Steps between C-alpha positions, in 0.01 A plus 500: 500500500430432866630670814736210575675549169567868570621410849739247348632754244546763770688250717728405210574866422592563863723194510672602177554851636652360819721265300612785277583711804695214654692453179580869485609507863720192460660627180865607535580870530617639166836647597728727302868541590643848449878497482752218532806685630428446871651167599198425721315424174650150519248436778207525260666364186626193685186450706316169492171525311233438764216645297448826688662733246560502126774717350333660197758761405848632575617856441873520432652724231840334551443204270841346575401478867157364409653233272745399772216436743286345228773241445540448873132464592339392177242776450419605144637826365148557368416602857755783494395858422700821477252721683247483782229639271550225242499226762176630654329531163594153378517293821227661714659421839302524821816568700867579447821444694780755453862385471668806351671788678335653805469829308279319244240408762322832453469445124359152562227643723429793269447268202328206670279652770258676259416157355423359846810280486629401844871541570772343711847658502825381648619690805513790561170645381658793315828675425398801706214635710368723220456197274342303784235766561407506132475121498284499812263758348461296180442175688222660704347678200472181296436271796782256430725293722853643513717261699871491577691173523783440749688175544462532877119508476514124451737423789323282762727650766367853450142381540595296806654817647172684453311219676741500794457876532120476490511238774703735720775246556784755510306789651472843339728573202794729565739446208485347152813434294476383139810411299492432127750479219787314338852558363372741234349464151837483324647246740203263490490522121156638417420506128621811312149620418413500870831653608463796263192638671555360850804726539333805342377761754203596279387162373534330840443806717829438684732214580486275805284756681210419267588150382527360853377783721149434374493154662548638849256786444239252375538261793507777761189665358327161517612429856405852610148454355543763230615780730740745338822567690542834677853559373738351243879533524731341246867467413605368158847414377671383184744225596541353149547806275661281236181293472228750591633841393164674476310376806539420868571138588453513876223658705395511863155643568370573850125540551339625818145419607333565833683260737663306212820540300558337162838446336533403134841378383500480121825411329671380186804428719398202712749214458204260510156564352240553770137586570441483874317683776526541876219632718562591864219531751482577870532133601660320206627504143414352162761393245380431145842378388405424142205362308452193719714527815321669790583554868330655802690596814333585830724696736603362839691714750773732367627318191336157516226377273294201403509438124269305271615426145284406202557383142183621330333340201393708202166677525202318346388580145404755379678697774841368401528659157445855366323396182267254673413775747447752219267260319317427826442870565368558148266201529372629836636188671737708712425830672809698593504696823545874460857489633597175325864478394395517135239772543504847349444667837802329657721579204404866489641524854808314376546765231468779758770334709735453204444856381576633849806273530650627175436862603642438846821349361547787255433773756668330796201559723197325644176527299172529688198352319 
């Protein structure tokens, strides 16, 4: 056999290897779903199949709930397992998304991280700071991605706000106000499986202070480039004892930074559901009114201003969807910044803020971090 033949064989082997790698890279992420009680699970079960993920298993011991969603979305009950261990053994997922109680997030990490399985949880990261620290240690030990998903991460207005700040259009930041919430879980009619743990101080870590306080803490940590606040002061109230007898349903959290004050208004008592943010600088203000409506005001004189209003389009794929982003990160197509809204580092600061807020409200005093 001549030299040309060996050269040809070598070339074919290299081409086959490259093709195999391309196939492997382009293959969908094998995703397991752990828990179905969190109503945000509809986002993945009802998601259009664009080929980036494949649901290979679902962990849900409540078979009535699983059958209800099986009928609604058409997935086979053969995909449903009673335990995380069984699902891992049979389905071999490369990643999981958690849609059970916040308290269960630690168990998900404890059972998945040792297998190198990457994890995305629904906000907040954990039910308490102790759990969060254990989860962080496991993620680092086993070198896995541990991401937290927030609805507001995908709002074009929040990203526009960050760009306006970077461009210096409103001067130096002086105050950030984030308001999140709705009428309350009972009043908006969340499913009973969700309601049971959402209003449990252990399983959810608190009421509105955690459920909606985490949004503001997440956005402020992002805007402040990962800096932890100097102090945290919080007041919580229970304005619907008949609906939320075991947890707070209204929280105001004040954060102080050097030269900046942050105010988080988290409530299950808003008459209208809202997720909005205001940022005040030395020369102007930003209003992220909702997902798409955005305004910038530049001050003129005492109380005058020039205002520009925008109706923003959705962000481009894969930055418009948590699961597309998750798949992109795992395929090394997306590199998250250290302080990204979904990142572990950002959400550890979020957990410090929430922990301090709960302690502040209970003790009636300011907590210094």
